[in-house]
PLY file of the C-alpha trace (Angstrom):
ply
format ascii 1.0
element vertex 323
property float x
property float y
property float z
element edge 322
property int vertex1
property int vertex2
end_header
196.59 268.29 -9.29
198.50 265.24 -9.95
196.97 262.68 -12.46
198.20 259.35 -13.75
198.90 259.45 -17.38
199.36 256.24 -19.56
202.50 257.19 -21.70
203.33 253.87 -23.15
201.63 250.52 -24.08
203.10 247.11 -24.91
202.05 243.59 -25.67
203.23 240.10 -26.43
201.57 236.96 -27.59
203.33 233.64 -27.91
204.10 232.39 -31.45
202.06 229.10 -31.03
198.50 229.35 -32.18
195.86 226.84 -31.14
192.85 226.90 -33.41
189.38 225.51 -32.75
190.10 222.97 -35.45
193.15 221.80 -33.44
190.93 221.50 -30.38
188.54 219.30 -32.32
191.35 216.73 -32.37
191.93 216.95 -28.66
188.50 217.05 -27.13
184.87 216.54 -28.03
184.07 219.97 -29.52
183.80 221.80 -32.75
184.72 225.11 -34.34
181.01 225.81 -34.74
180.20 225.08 -31.10
182.99 227.21 -29.84
182.33 230.16 -32.08
178.58 230.23 -31.46
178.91 230.16 -27.65
182.13 232.27 -27.03
183.11 234.09 -30.38
186.65 232.52 -30.05
188.39 231.15 -33.13
191.99 230.64 -31.90
194.32 231.43 -28.93
197.99 231.82 -28.32
199.93 229.14 -26.18
203.28 229.69 -24.48
206.20 227.47 -25.49
207.46 224.92 -23.04
210.41 227.09 -22.18
208.25 230.26 -21.72
206.99 231.28 -18.27
204.61 234.22 -17.17
207.69 236.31 -16.55
209.05 235.54 -20.10
205.81 236.99 -21.54
205.72 239.90 -19.06
209.21 240.95 -19.74
208.67 241.21 -23.59
205.40 243.17 -23.01
207.18 245.46 -20.53
210.17 246.17 -22.87
207.55 246.97 -25.59
205.80 249.46 -23.24
209.06 251.03 -22.06
210.23 251.66 -25.71
206.84 253.01 -26.57
207.12 255.43 -23.60
210.65 256.43 -24.57
212.06 255.62 -21.12
214.41 252.95 -19.68
214.38 250.57 -16.86
216.07 252.89 -14.43
213.28 255.47 -14.80
210.68 253.14 -13.21
209.88 253.61 -9.62
207.17 250.79 -9.28
206.38 247.55 -10.89
203.06 245.72 -10.34
202.37 242.54 -12.14
198.82 241.04 -12.16
198.72 237.34 -12.71
196.95 234.14 -11.66
199.77 232.04 -12.92
203.03 233.14 -11.29
206.32 231.55 -12.18
206.93 230.50 -8.53
205.06 230.42 -5.24
207.73 232.92 -4.03
209.14 235.30 -4.78
206.75 237.43 -6.77
207.03 237.10 -10.61
207.39 240.92 -10.68
210.97 240.32 -9.27
212.05 238.44 -12.27
210.72 241.22 -14.47
212.50 243.87 -12.34
215.85 242.03 -12.78
215.38 241.55 -16.57
214.54 245.26 -17.07
217.30 246.65 -14.94
214.68 248.59 -12.96
217.09 249.06 -10.03
215.22 252.06 -8.63
211.79 250.38 -8.48
210.07 248.32 -5.95
207.98 245.39 -7.23
205.17 243.06 -6.33
202.33 240.85 -7.73
198.64 241.34 -7.62
196.17 238.47 -7.79
192.50 239.44 -8.73
192.11 236.94 -11.53
190.61 238.61 -14.75
190.28 241.89 -12.88
193.89 241.83 -11.91
195.15 244.43 -14.22
192.50 246.89 -13.15
193.37 246.22 -9.43
197.10 246.81 -10.30
196.28 249.92 -12.25
194.30 251.29 -9.26
197.13 250.64 -6.86
199.67 252.38 -9.22
197.30 255.40 -9.57
197.15 255.65 -5.76
200.88 255.61 -5.32
201.14 258.31 -8.06
198.38 260.48 -6.67
200.07 260.40 -3.22
203.41 261.42 -4.82
205.15 258.14 -3.66
206.19 257.30 -7.28
206.48 259.20 -10.47
206.64 256.35 -13.01
205.06 252.91 -12.73
204.96 249.83 -14.97
201.70 247.89 -14.68
201.61 244.51 -16.30
199.04 241.72 -16.83
200.56 238.46 -17.70
199.24 234.85 -17.83
200.19 231.34 -18.85
196.65 230.00 -18.31
197.35 227.06 -20.57
199.26 225.54 -17.47
196.07 225.42 -15.40
193.71 224.36 -17.98
192.33 220.80 -18.13
192.67 220.06 -21.75
190.01 217.23 -21.30
187.34 219.65 -20.08
185.62 220.98 -23.20
183.65 223.61 -21.22
186.78 225.46 -20.11
189.83 224.51 -22.38
188.25 226.29 -25.32
188.19 229.52 -23.52
191.77 230.53 -22.41
195.00 231.63 -23.90
198.39 233.05 -22.93
199.77 236.57 -23.29
200.96 239.68 -21.60
200.15 243.33 -21.88
201.74 246.40 -20.17
201.34 250.17 -19.69
203.69 252.79 -18.37
201.94 255.25 -16.08
203.53 258.64 -15.19
202.69 261.36 -12.80
201.68 264.67 -14.49
200.53 267.97 -13.00
197.33 269.22 -14.70
195.27 272.37 -14.51
192.35 271.58 -16.69
190.65 268.56 -15.15
187.96 268.22 -17.77
190.22 267.73 -20.88
193.49 266.57 -19.43
194.73 263.17 -20.18
194.95 260.48 -17.47
193.05 258.05 -15.16
189.80 259.90 -14.12
188.78 257.27 -11.66
188.81 253.47 -11.06
186.19 251.51 -8.97
186.81 248.05 -7.60
184.36 245.45 -6.18
184.51 241.98 -4.99
182.19 239.31 -3.46
183.84 236.22 -1.95
180.52 234.50 -1.35
180.51 233.60 -5.05
184.10 232.29 -5.18
183.19 228.62 -6.07
181.44 229.69 -9.28
184.89 230.28 -10.94
187.85 228.72 -9.13
190.66 226.14 -9.52
190.45 222.61 -8.11
193.65 223.11 -6.17
196.00 225.49 -4.46
199.41 225.40 -2.62
197.93 225.44 0.80
194.85 223.43 0.24
195.94 220.61 -2.06
199.64 221.30 -2.65
198.88 221.57 -6.39
198.00 224.38 -8.82
194.76 222.70 -9.80
192.69 223.21 -12.94
190.10 225.99 -13.86
186.56 225.06 -12.93
183.65 227.25 -13.93
179.94 227.18 -13.51
179.41 228.76 -17.06
175.71 229.89 -16.96
176.01 231.50 -13.46
179.25 233.34 -14.43
177.69 234.61 -17.62
174.63 235.99 -15.66
176.79 237.76 -13.04
179.24 239.05 -15.63
176.76 240.93 -17.82
175.12 242.41 -14.67
178.35 243.36 -12.77
180.12 244.60 -15.90
177.31 246.89 -16.99
176.65 248.06 -13.42
180.22 249.08 -12.71
180.51 250.76 -16.07
177.50 252.94 -15.15
178.85 253.45 -11.65
182.16 254.87 -13.01
180.19 257.13 -15.43
177.96 258.43 -12.55
180.82 258.90 -10.31
182.93 260.99 -12.74
179.82 262.95 -14.15
180.68 261.91 -17.71
177.89 260.97 -20.16
178.06 257.49 -21.73
177.55 259.28 -25.09
180.91 261.05 -24.51
182.86 257.72 -24.26
184.83 257.17 -27.42
185.48 253.38 -26.73
184.59 250.58 -24.38
187.58 248.27 -23.73
186.10 245.29 -21.91
187.68 242.14 -20.36
187.86 239.58 -23.27
186.08 236.63 -21.75
183.24 235.84 -24.10
181.86 237.70 -27.07
178.28 237.27 -25.86
179.21 238.77 -22.47
180.77 241.75 -24.32
177.75 242.10 -26.66
175.39 241.88 -23.68
177.22 244.46 -21.69
177.48 246.83 -24.72
173.76 246.51 -25.23
172.84 247.17 -21.69
174.98 250.42 -21.86
173.62 251.30 -25.25
177.16 251.32 -26.76
177.35 250.21 -30.38
179.78 247.38 -30.96
181.72 249.57 -33.42
182.79 251.56 -30.39
184.02 248.35 -28.56
187.60 247.03 -28.82
187.35 243.30 -29.38
190.50 241.08 -29.53
188.84 237.79 -28.21
188.33 235.94 -31.56
192.13 235.33 -31.98
193.40 235.69 -28.30
190.72 233.94 -26.26
190.43 234.94 -22.52
193.94 235.90 -21.37
192.66 236.89 -17.82
194.82 239.72 -16.33
196.43 240.30 -19.69
193.26 240.85 -21.43
192.52 244.59 -21.02
196.20 245.82 -21.52
196.42 243.62 -24.55
193.15 245.23 -25.88
194.60 248.61 -25.14
197.74 247.74 -27.03
195.81 246.39 -30.05
193.56 249.52 -29.99
196.62 251.78 -30.04
198.52 249.84 -32.54
195.48 249.70 -34.98
195.20 253.47 -34.44
191.55 253.05 -33.25
192.52 254.49 -29.93
194.00 257.95 -30.22
195.28 260.56 -27.89
192.34 262.42 -26.28
189.98 259.53 -26.53
187.78 258.84 -23.53
188.09 255.13 -22.85
185.78 253.08 -20.44
187.34 249.85 -19.13
185.62 247.13 -17.22
186.54 243.67 -16.07
185.23 240.72 -14.02
186.97 237.67 -12.75
187.17 234.89 -10.31
186.46 235.80 -6.66
184.23 237.34 -7.90
186.16 240.48 -8.62
185.02 243.27 -10.86
186.13 246.85 -11.77
185.56 249.83 -13.95
187.75 252.64 -15.10
187.54 255.75 -17.07
190.61 257.05 -18.74
191.39 259.83 -21.21
194.38 258.78 -23.35
0 1
1 2
2 3
3 4
4 5
5 6
6 7
7 8
8 9
9 10
10 11
11 12
12 13
13 14
14 15
15 16
16 17
17 18
18 19
19 20
20 21
21 22
22 23
23 24
24 25
25 26
26 27
27 28
28 29
29 30
30 31
31 32
32 33
33 34
34 35
35 36
36 37
37 38
38 39
39 40
40 41
41 42
42 43
43 44
44 45
45 46
46 47
47 48
48 49
49 50
50 51
51 52
52 53
53 54
54 55
55 56
56 57
57 58
58 59
59 60
60 61
61 62
62 63
63 64
64 65
65 66
66 67
67 68
68 69
69 70
70 71
71 72
72 73
73 74
74 75
75 76
76 77
77 78
78 79
79 80
80 81
81 82
82 83
83 84
84 85
85 86
86 87
87 88
88 89
89 90
90 91
91 92
92 93
93 94
94 95
95 96
96 97
97 98
98 99
99 100
100 101
101 102
102 103
103 104
104 105
105 106
106 107
107 108
108 109
109 110
110 111
111 112
112 113
113 114
114 115
115 116
116 117
117 118
118 119
119 120
120 121
121 122
122 123
123 124
124 125
125 126
126 127
127 128
128 129
129 130
130 131
131 132
132 133
133 134
134 135
135 136
136 137
137 138
138 139
139 140
140 141
141 142
142 143
143 144
144 145
145 146
146 147
147 148
148 149
149 150
150 151
151 152
152 153
153 154
154 155
155 156
156 157
157 158
158 159
159 160
160 161
161 162
162 163
163 164
164 165
165 166
166 167
167 168
168 169
169 170
170 171
171 172
172 173
173 174
174 175
175 176
176 177
177 178
178 179
179 180
180 181
181 182
182 183
183 184
184 185
185 186
186 187
187 188
188 189
189 190
190 191
191 192
192 193
193 194
194 195
195 196
196 197
197 198
198 199
199 200
200 201
201 202
202 203
203 204
204 205
205 206
206 207
207 208
208 209
209 210
210 211
211 212
212 213
213 214
214 215
215 216
216 217
217 218
218 219
219 220
220 221
221 222
222 223
223 224
224 225
225 226
226 227
227 228
228 229
229 230
230 231
231 232
232 233
233 234
234 235
235 236
236 237
237 238
238 239
239 240
240 241
241 242
242 243
243 244
244 245
245 246
246 247
247 248
248 249
249 250
250 251
251 252
252 253
253 254
254 255
255 256
256 257
257 258
258 259
259 260
260 261
261 262
262 263
263 264
264 265
265 266
266 267
267 268
268 269
269 270
270 271
271 272
272 273
273 274
274 275
275 276
276 277
277 278
278 279
279 280
280 281
281 282
282 283
283 284
284 285
285 286
286 287
287 288
288 289
289 290
290 291
291 292
292 293
293 294
294 295
295 296
296 297
297 298
298 299
299 300
300 301
301 302
302 303
303 304
304 305
305 306
306 307
307 308
308 309
309 310
310 311
311 312
312 313
313 314
314 315
315 316
316 317
317 318
318 319
319 320
320 321
321 322
């Protein structure tokens, strides 16, 4: 049996840090207001000369080094992003060229904050069908470029960053204890698209637009969908929630993370939280959380990790992985 194994993780956050106190000077808000409602204290902002591909390349190089491979070993590159460098070609093409991944094929995936999970699922399918042996999966965003810095309800939430993983095919015999992706479940509901969207788009307005969100409705759906998909992945794999070592959720809002953990009866000490100093980095959120978890040695080889994410669309997803 072939299983997809995560063999390397990488991450990159821009040097510029925008604190809540900085935002107090830009828009009518306060550090106390932001912390109380979101749990966010600061976020990273890309420099003027940095693009989504700039961030993605640095995260990818980190993951490649961590996995002990080189660019020519990669068969597939999938980059999840809502903020591509260009309308075309795919931002993954810039990453491929920069890494010298001459043997890979590359493309982008757009599923908003669930993008990394969607991309990881696609890579997993390519590996399990023996189409590729080594995949690079990236989540990268420069959300600061589509934030309305006069909208205090949204500008306080988002940050820039990139995370990446190397996924390799490995033949296993012991399905119960072997490392790898056990399963990934994806969902979407386009009827709810207007609750979290942008005010523009290439075909509709010939602009990128700004993020618009109906906060209360998004919050309500998020807690429900995230806890439901987490339970669904547990039921599908036959694993007990009590056997899960860590929950690695999408880092959108600390209250959503706490609400989801409570519904699943998972203590917060078993939840990887990077939100306070990164904000919501959309598709980069989960790979950055994995990166921080591994780097801090909270996540270790053999750990059973539950991932869940929800984003605009609505899209949402759950995954169970043994590191």
